N, C-alpha and C positions, 0 to 999 in steps of 0.2 A: 208620581204622578202626583204626590202631599206637595211635593215642592211648588210645581207650575199649581197646582189650585191657590196652594196660599201666597204665591205671586202674582196671579191674578187678582186675590181678592184684599189684596194689599193695594196694589194700583187701584184697584175698584176704592176703596177706602178714599185714598189720598185726593180722587179725581172728584168723586160726589162730595166733598165738601163744600165747592160752589164757593163763589165770590159772595160774599153779605155788602162789600161797599164797592169801591170803583172796578172798570170792571180790565183786566191783561190778557185779551183776544189773542194777541201775538204770543204772550210766554204760555197760555194753553194750550195753542197747537204745538208750539215747541214741545210742550212736555207729554203731549201725549203721544206725537210722533217716537219718542224717546222711549215712551213706554212699549211703545211694539215694539221697535227695537229691540228692545231686552228682550218682550217675549217669544219674538221670531229666535235669538240667539239660542233661548232654553229652548225654543224645542227642535232648531237644529245640533245642539250640540253643542254648538260654539261656546259656551258661558258654564262655567262650572260651579256648582255653589255655591263656593264661595264669593266669585265673582260678584254674581247674580244680588247676591246677600247685599254686597257695599253697593251694588248702583243701585236697587231698590233703595237700601239707607239716604243714598244720596239724590234720589228724587223725593224720599218723604222730606229730607231736610230741606228744600227749593218748598214743598209743598209749603210746612213750617214758615218759609219765610216770606213767603207770599202771602200768606193766612195773615201774617203779622204784621205786613205792609197795607193791606186790603182795611185794618181793623179800626183805622180811623178816620175812613172811607176817603181818603185820599191817595192816590199812589203815590209818591215825589218821582222826579230824575231821581236823586243818589238811589230809593228804593226799585225803581227798574232797573235801575245800570247795575247796582247788584246781584239780581234776579238773572238780569240777560249773564254776567258774564258767570255767575254758578251754571247755568244751564249751559253756558258753553264750554264750560270744563267739565260737565256731564256728559256732554254731545263729545266730548274729544277722548274721554274715560271709556264711553262704551264701544267705538270705534277703536283702541285699543288692547282692551280686553275681547273683544270679538275677533280680534286678529292676531292676538299672543303679540303684542309691540307690548316694552317691558317702558 
């Protein structure tokens, strides 16, 4: 129970940071969907505590990259590509961990 509350709280903090500069709506939607998938995996028991911790850490890292990219008021193609690449990798990791694929 505490782990679920911690997870939900951590995800909420990550998304409540908001965008101060240029918006990245596609990236935000991807991240929101990934968080829902992680929470669903915790609820159904598909994810262990360790897997959840790694996946949430990956989401926090992506949030950090997004904040850093938005800090100067302009998200460049290179920054957007890096964010998309990391989100794709995170999505693959979520799938693999939920389905126990090594």
